[in-house]
C-alpha positions as CSV (number, residue, x, y, z in Angstrom):
1,M,-20.1,-51.1,18.0
2,E,-16.8,-52.7,17.1
3,I,-14.1,-50.2,16.2
4,D,-12.2,-50.8,12.9
5,Y,-8.6,-50.0,13.9
6,S,-7.5,-50.4,10.3
7,R,-9.0,-47.0,9.6
8,P,-6.6,-44.0,10.1
9,L,-6.9,-42.4,13.5
10,A,-8.0,-39.1,12.0
11,D,-10.9,-40.8,10.3
12,R,-11.9,-42.8,13.5
13,L,-12.0,-39.6,15.5
14,R,-13.9,-37.5,13.0
15,P,-16.6,-35.8,15.1
16,S,-20.3,-36.4,14.2
17,V,-21.9,-33.7,16.4
18,L,-21.2,-30.0,16.9
19,Q,-20.3,-30.5,20.5
20,E,-17.3,-32.7,19.5
21,F,-16.0,-30.2,16.8
22,V,-12.8,-28.5,17.9
23,G,-12.0,-24.9,16.8
24,Q,-13.7,-22.5,14.5
25,G,-15.5,-20.7,17.4
26,H,-16.0,-17.7,15.2
27,L,-18.3,-19.8,13.0
28,L,-19.7,-22.5,15.3
29,A,-20.3,-20.8,18.6
30,P,-24.0,-20.7,19.6
31,G,-25.6,-17.7,18.1
32,K,-23.3,-17.6,15.0
33,P,-25.2,-17.9,11.7
34,L,-23.5,-21.1,10.6
35,Y,-24.0,-22.8,14.0
36,E,-27.7,-21.9,14.0
37,A,-28.1,-23.1,10.4
38,V,-26.4,-26.4,11.1
39,H,-28.1,-26.9,14.5
40,A,-31.5,-26.4,12.9
41,G,-30.7,-28.5,9.8
42,R,-31.2,-25.6,7.4
43,L,-29.2,-26.3,4.3
44,H,-27.6,-23.8,1.9
45,S,-24.7,-24.0,-0.6
46,M,-21.4,-22.9,0.8
47,I,-17.6,-22.7,0.2
48,L,-15.4,-23.8,3.2
49,W,-12.1,-22.0,2.8
50,G,-9.2,-22.7,5.2
51,P,-5.8,-24.4,5.7
52,P,-5.4,-28.2,5.7
53,G,-6.6,-30.0,8.8
54,T,-9.1,-27.4,10.0
55,G,-12.2,-29.6,9.7
56,K,-13.7,-28.7,6.3
57,T,-14.6,-32.2,5.3
58,T,-15.7,-33.0,8.8
59,L,-18.0,-30.0,9.0
60,A,-19.6,-30.9,5.6
61,R,-20.3,-34.5,6.8
62,M,-21.7,-33.2,10.1
63,I,-24.1,-30.8,8.2
64,A,-25.4,-33.8,6.2
65,V,-25.9,-35.9,9.4
66,V,-27.7,-33.1,11.3
67,A,-29.9,-32.2,8.2
68,N,-30.6,-35.9,7.5
69,A,-29.3,-35.3,3.9
70,E,-27.6,-37.7,1.5
71,F,-23.9,-37.0,1.3
72,I,-22.1,-37.5,-2.1
73,P,-18.4,-36.8,-1.9
74,L,-16.3,-35.9,-4.9
75,S,-12.6,-35.1,-5.1
76,A,-11.6,-32.5,-7.7
77,V,-8.2,-34.2,-7.9
78,L,-9.7,-37.5,-9.1
79,S,-13.2,-36.7,-10.5
80,N,-14.2,-35.6,-14.0
81,I,-17.3,-34.4,-15.8
82,K,-18.7,-37.9,-16.1
83,E,-18.5,-38.5,-12.4
84,I,-20.1,-35.1,-11.8
85,R,-23.0,-36.1,-14.0
86,Q,-23.4,-39.5,-12.3
87,S,-23.5,-37.7,-8.9
88,I,-26.2,-35.3,-10.2
89,E,-28.3,-38.3,-11.4
90,K,-28.1,-39.8,-7.9
91,A,-29.2,-36.5,-6.4
92,K,-32.2,-36.4,-8.8
93,L,-33.3,-39.8,-7.6
94,F,-33.0,-38.8,-4.0
95,L,-35.0,-35.6,-4.7
96,E,-37.8,-37.8,-6.2
97,Q,-37.9,-39.5,-2.8
98,R,-38.1,-36.0,-1.1
99,Q,-34.5,-36.5,0.2
100,A,-32.1,-33.6,0.1
101,T,-28.5,-34.1,-1.2
102,I,-25.3,-32.5,-0.2
103,L,-22.7,-32.7,-3.0
104,F,-19.4,-32.2,-1.4
105,V,-16.3,-31.4,-3.6
106,D,-13.0,-31.5,-1.9
107,E,-10.2,-29.3,-3.4
108,V,-12.8,-27.6,-5.5
109,H,-10.3,-25.1,-6.7
110,R,-8.7,-27.8,-8.9
111,F,-11.8,-28.0,-11.1
112,N,-11.6,-26.0,-14.3
113,K,-14.2,-23.5,-15.4
114,A,-16.3,-26.0,-17.3
115,Q,-16.3,-28.4,-14.4
116,Q,-17.4,-25.7,-12.0
117,D,-20.1,-24.5,-14.4
118,A,-21.5,-28.0,-14.5
119,F,-22.9,-27.5,-11.0
120,L,-24.7,-24.2,-11.6
121,P,-28.1,-25.3,-13.0
122,H,-28.5,-28.0,-10.4
123,I,-27.8,-25.6,-7.6
124,E,-30.3,-23.2,-9.1
125,E,-32.9,-25.9,-9.5
126,G,-32.4,-27.2,-5.9
127,T,-31.3,-30.6,-7.0
128,I,-28.2,-30.3,-4.8
129,F,-26.9,-28.3,-2.0
130,F,-23.3,-27.6,-3.0
131,I,-20.4,-27.6,-0.4
132,G,-16.9,-27.0,-1.8
133,A,-13.7,-27.2,0.3
134,T,-10.6,-25.3,-0.7
135,T,-7.3,-24.2,0.6
136,E,-7.0,-21.4,-2.0
137,N,-8.6,-18.0,-2.0
138,P,-12.1,-18.5,-3.7
139,S,-11.9,-15.0,-5.2
140,F,-9.1,-16.2,-7.5
141,A,-9.7,-20.0,-7.6
142,L,-13.5,-20.2,-8.2
143,N,-15.8,-18.8,-10.9
144,N,-17.9,-15.8,-10.0
145,A,-21.0,-17.6,-11.0
146,L,-20.3,-20.4,-8.5
147,L,-19.4,-17.9,-5.8
148,S,-22.6,-15.9,-6.3
149,R,-24.6,-19.1,-5.5
150,A,-22.7,-20.1,-2.4
151,R,-21.8,-18.4,0.9
152,V,-18.1,-18.4,1.8
153,Y,-17.0,-19.4,5.3
154,V,-13.4,-18.9,6.3
155,L,-11.9,-21.6,8.6
156,K,-8.8,-20.7,10.6
157,A,-5.8,-22.8,11.6
158,L,-6.3,-24.5,14.9
159,T,-4.7,-22.9,18.0
160,R,-2.3,-24.7,20.3
161,E,-5.1,-25.0,22.8
162,D,-7.4,-26.6,20.1
163,L,-4.7,-29.1,19.2
164,H,-4.0,-30.1,22.8
165,Q,-7.7,-30.8,23.1
166,V,-7.6,-33.0,19.9
167,L,-4.5,-34.8,21.3
168,Q,-6.2,-35.5,24.7
169,R,-9.3,-36.9,22.9
170,A,-7.1,-39.1,20.8
171,I,-5.6,-40.6,23.9
172,S,-8.8,-41.1,25.9
173,D,-11.5,-41.7,23.3
174,P,-12.4,-45.4,22.6
175,N,-12.3,-44.7,18.9
176,G,-8.7,-43.5,19.4
177,F,-6.3,-45.1,21.9
178,G,-8.7,-45.2,24.8
179,S,-8.4,-48.9,25.1
180,L,-4.6,-48.7,25.4
181,Q,-2.3,-47.2,28.0
182,V,-0.7,-44.3,26.1
183,E,1.6,-42.0,28.1
184,I,3.0,-38.8,26.7
185,P,4.9,-36.4,28.9
186,P,3.5,-32.8,28.8
187,A,6.7,-31.5,27.2
188,V,6.5,-34.1,24.4
189,Q,2.8,-33.3,23.9
190,D,3.9,-29.7,23.2
191,W,6.4,-31.0,20.6
192,F,3.6,-32.8,18.7
193,V,1.3,-29.7,18.9
194,Q,4.1,-27.5,17.6
195,A,4.9,-29.9,14.7
196,A,1.2,-30.0,13.7
197,D,1.3,-26.3,13.0
198,G,-2.4,-25.8,13.2
199,D,-3.3,-29.0,11.3
200,A,-5.3,-31.5,13.3
201,R,-4.9,-34.2,10.7
202,R,-1.1,-33.8,10.8
203,L,-1.2,-34.0,14.6
204,L,-3.2,-37.3,14.6
205,N,-1.1,-38.8,11.8
206,L,2.1,-38.1,13.8
207,L,0.6,-39.4,17.0
208,E,-0.6,-42.6,15.3
209,I,3.0,-43.3,14.0
210,A,4.5,-42.7,17.5
211,V,2.0,-45.0,19.2
212,D,2.4,-47.8,16.6
213,L,6.2,-47.6,17.2
214,A,5.9,-47.6,21.0
215,L,3.2,-50.1,21.5
216,D,4.2,-53.3,23.4
217,D,2.4,-56.6,23.8
218,Q,0.6,-55.5,27.0
219,G,-1.1,-52.6,25.1
220,R,1.1,-49.9,26.6
221,A,2.8,-47.1,24.7
222,M,5.2,-44.7,26.3
223,I,6.1,-41.9,23.9
224,T,9.6,-41.0,25.1
225,E,11.5,-37.8,24.1
226,A,13.9,-39.9,21.9
227,L,11.0,-41.6,20.0
228,A,9.2,-38.3,19.6
229,K,12.3,-36.7,18.1
230,D,12.6,-39.5,15.6
231,V,8.9,-39.3,14.6
232,L,8.9,-35.5,14.4
233,A,12.2,-35.1,12.6
234,G,10.5,-34.6,9.3
235,G,7.1,-33.6,10.5
236,S,7.4,-29.9,11.2
237,V,6.9,-28.3,7.8
238,R,5.4,-24.9,7.9
239,R,2.5,-23.9,5.6
240,F,4.0,-22.5,2.5
241,D,2.5,-23.5,-0.8
242,K,4.4,-21.9,-3.6
243,G,1.8,-20.1,-5.8
244,G,-0.9,-20.4,-3.1
245,D,-2.3,-18.0,-0.6
246,A,0.4,-18.7,2.1
247,F,3.1,-17.9,-0.4
248,Y,1.6,-14.5,-1.4
249,D,0.5,-13.6,2.1
250,Q,4.0,-14.1,3.5
251,I,5.8,-12.2,0.7
252,S,3.3,-9.4,1.2
253,A,4.0,-9.4,4.9
254,L,7.8,-9.2,4.2
255,H,7.4,-6.4,1.7
256,K,5.1,-4.4,4.0
257,S,7.4,-4.9,7.0
258,I,10.3,-3.5,5.1
259,R,8.2,-0.6,3.8
260,G,7.1,0.0,7.4
261,S,10.7,0.3,8.6
262,D,10.4,-2.7,11.0
263,P,13.6,-4.7,10.7
264,D,12.5,-7.3,13.3
265,A,9.3,-8.2,11.5
266,S,11.2,-8.1,8.2
267,L,13.6,-10.7,9.6
268,Y,10.7,-12.8,11.0
269,W,8.9,-13.1,7.7
270,L,12.1,-13.7,5.8
271,C,12.9,-16.6,8.1
272,R,9.3,-17.9,7.9
273,M,9.5,-18.0,4.1
274,L,12.9,-19.7,4.2
275,D,11.7,-22.2,6.9
276,G,8.7,-23.0,4.7
277,G,11.0,-23.9,1.7
278,C,10.8,-20.7,-0.3
279,D,13.4,-20.4,-3.1
280,P,16.0,-17.9,-1.7
281,F,16.4,-16.4,-5.2
282,Y,12.8,-15.5,-5.3
283,I,13.3,-13.5,-2.0
284,A,16.5,-11.9,-3.5
285,R,14.5,-10.7,-6.5
286,R,11.8,-9.3,-4.3
287,L,14.4,-7.4,-2.2
288,V,15.8,-5.8,-5.4
289,R,12.3,-4.7,-6.3
290,I,11.7,-3.3,-2.8
291,A,14.9,-1.4,-3.0
292,S,13.7,0.5,-6.1
293,E,10.0,0.7,-5.2
294,D,10.2,1.8,-1.5
295,I,13.7,3.2,-0.9
296,G,14.6,4.5,-4.4
297,N,16.8,7.6,-4.5
298,A,16.4,8.3,-0.8
299,D,19.2,5.7,-0.4
300,P,20.5,4.3,-3.7
301,R,22.9,2.1,-1.8
302,G,19.9,-0.1,-1.0
303,L,19.6,-1.3,-4.5
304,Q,23.3,-2.1,-4.7
305,L,23.2,-4.0,-1.4
306,A,20.1,-6.0,-2.6
307,L,22.0,-6.9,-5.7
308,N,25.1,-7.8,-3.7
309,A,22.9,-10.1,-1.5
310,W,21.5,-11.8,-4.6
311,E,25.1,-12.4,-5.9
312,A,26.2,-13.7,-2.4
313,Q,23.3,-16.1,-2.4
314,E,24.4,-17.4,-5.8
315,R,28.0,-17.8,-4.8
316,L,27.6,-19.2,-1.3
317,G,24.3,-21.2,-1.7
318,T,22.2,-22.5,1.2
319,P,22.5,-22.0,4.1
320,E,25.4,-19.5,4.1
321,G,23.9,-17.2,1.5
322,E,20.7,-16.6,3.4
323,L,22.6,-14.3,5.9
324,S,23.2,-11.9,3.1
325,L,19.5,-11.8,2.4
326,A,18.9,-11.0,6.0
327,Q,21.5,-8.2,5.9
328,A,19.8,-6.7,2.9
329,A,16.3,-7.0,4.4
330,V,17.4,-5.3,7.6
331,Y,19.2,-2.5,5.7
332,L,16.2,-1.8,3.5
333,A,13.9,-1.8,6.5
334,C,16.1,0.8,8.3
335,A,16.8,3.0,5.2
336,P,14.9,6.2,4.5
337,K,11.8,5.5,2.4
338,S,10.7,7.1,-0.9
339,N,8.4,5.8,-3.6
340,A,8.9,9.0,-5.7
341,V,10.6,7.1,-8.5
342,Y,8.0,4.4,-8.4
343,R,5.2,7.0,-8.7
344,A,7.0,8.9,-11.3
345,Y,7.5,5.8,-13.4
346,Q,3.8,5.0,-13.2
347,A,2.8,8.5,-14.2
348,A,5.2,8.5,-17.2
349,Q,4.1,5.1,-18.2
350,S,0.5,6.3,-18.2
351,D,1.4,9.3,-20.4
352,A,3.4,7.2,-22.8
353,A,0.4,4.9,-23.3
354,A,-2.1,7.8,-23.6
355,T,-0.2,10.2,-25.9
356,G,0.5,7.9,-28.8
357,S,3.5,8.3,-31.2
358,L,4.3,11.9,-30.6
359,E,7.4,12.9,-32.7
360,V,10.7,13.6,-31.1
361,P,11.4,17.4,-31.3
362,V,13.7,18.3,-34.2
363,H,16.3,19.9,-32.0
364,L,16.7,16.6,-30.0
365,R,17.3,14.4,-33.0
366,N,20.8,13.3,-34.1
367,A,22.0,14.6,-37.5
368,P,24.7,12.1,-38.7
369,T,24.0,12.8,-42.4
370,R,23.9,16.0,-44.6
371,L,20.2,15.4,-45.4
372,M,19.3,15.3,-41.8
373,K,21.2,18.5,-41.1
374,E,19.4,20.2,-44.0
375,L,16.1,19.1,-42.5
376,G,17.1,20.9,-39.3
377,Y,17.8,17.8,-37.2
378,G,19.7,18.9,-34.1
379,K,19.4,22.6,-35.0
380,R,19.2,25.0,-32.0
381,Y,20.2,22.1,-29.7
382,R,21.9,23.6,-26.6
383,Y,24.8,21.5,-25.4
384,A,24.3,21.5,-21.6
385,H,28.0,21.3,-20.8
386,D,28.6,24.6,-22.5
387,E,25.9,26.4,-20.4
388,P,26.4,28.0,-17.0
389,E,26.2,25.3,-14.3
390,A,26.1,22.7,-17.2
391,Y,22.3,23.4,-17.4
392,A,20.4,24.7,-20.4
393,A,17.9,26.8,-18.5
394,G,14.5,27.0,-20.2
395,E,15.2,24.2,-22.6
396,S,12.3,21.7,-23.3
397,Y,12.8,18.0,-23.8
398,F,9.2,16.9,-24.2
399,P,7.3,16.5,-27.5
400,E,6.1,19.9,-28.6
401,D,2.4,18.9,-28.6
402,M,2.7,17.6,-25.1
403,G,4.2,20.4,-23.1
404,G,6.1,20.0,-19.9
405,R,5.4,17.4,-17.2
406,Q,6.6,16.7,-13.7
407,Y,6.5,13.1,-12.7
408,Y,9.3,13.0,-10.1
409,H,8.6,14.6,-6.8
410,P,11.5,13.8,-4.4
411,V,10.6,13.4,-0.8
412,D,12.3,15.2,2.1
413,R,14.1,12.1,3.4
414,G,17.6,10.7,2.8
415,L,19.5,11.6,-0.3
416,E,16.3,12.9,-2.0
417,I,16.5,16.0,0.2
418,K,19.6,17.1,-1.8
419,I,17.9,16.0,-5.1
420,R,14.9,18.0,-4.2
421,E,17.0,21.1,-3.5
422,K,18.9,20.7,-6.8
423,L,15.7,20.4,-8.9
424,A,14.1,23.4,-7.1
425,H,17.3,25.4,-8.0
426,L,17.1,24.3,-11.7
427,K,13.4,25.3,-11.8
428,A,14.4,28.7,-10.6
429,L,16.9,29.0,-13.4
430,D,14.2,28.0,-15.9
431,A,11.9,30.7,-14.5
432,A,14.6,33.3,-14.7
433,S,15.4,32.4,-18.3
434,R,11.7,32.9,-19.3
435,Q,11.8,36.4,-17.8
436,T,14.8,37.5,-19.9
């Protein structure tokens, strides 16, 4: 069979049998449910969720080949309701001929609710077997009704060993560069694998560019270090899709590393986010939040340092300002931890919502006018500074119908040790006042 070299390398090397598929051993090893289903040609609707270049489209096509099913591809980026209906009509014709149909939707998370709902009756009736591919978390990106009718399989980014296997096949396979003499030093191969960052498609695209540039009239291509550096100069972009799973997973990892008092992991995730193109000001805002949520009054300097880092980033810009973010992240990770204020705020917030519009006690109201004074506003208010220790022991500041509450429970770490001791002393004064 003559090879069409005008097709992209990644398309020419797309595996057609399970034995050629690289990676995803947790799904496609013998004995695994998906492997056995594909191997036996048993069809069911599914969602393939994973990063780019992990084989979602390839796996869907392979399932269609093994099951001898018709394959109708749609792209959620380009398709609309009309094209969905046309695809369903094709599937109905195939069904009349006792032929199963796989309707494959790439980037299915880009379909809106109405578009996703359009598939439901046809999945139920058996007109189609639905396979959707997505890089986004299906729990958030897809309708529950669609999820309930399809099994979700999670694909993982390819390992370096997987990518080396893909690279070697590209060099030796007749559908790749097997008819040419392509030489790539081992160290340069490592560069390509690293730049691919778990994405086989990216690896093959970069390799194809390098071979095209190096190829001479005799069909030889020597990929030198200098050429590789030129090709890879803009090719090593880490997975970081703002608003997507990678974004939220990495900010979660940064937050949890700081909360867990690990300055090294905190620095790593900070640098991963910056390396992936995250807005430094987003990180600065999150550090301020972390300073209040996880350090709080155990070390109030953390909040000030986080604010200072934000200001330094604004004044210095990139890349100088990022060092201040690193300084703040390390300080917050090493600081004593307390979520006492965070928990107190949540508890008070809950009470404020549940208790309605309780009136302010009369003795706490200001009385700027004579009428207000006649109504008793401010009467019997005890001015704390005139009391022993500047504390009005036994005084209540809550609404009368609510009674007292304790939201804030300082921890025995950092400055909150002192705060805890002081509040305990004031409670003892309250108790003594009630006994007199």
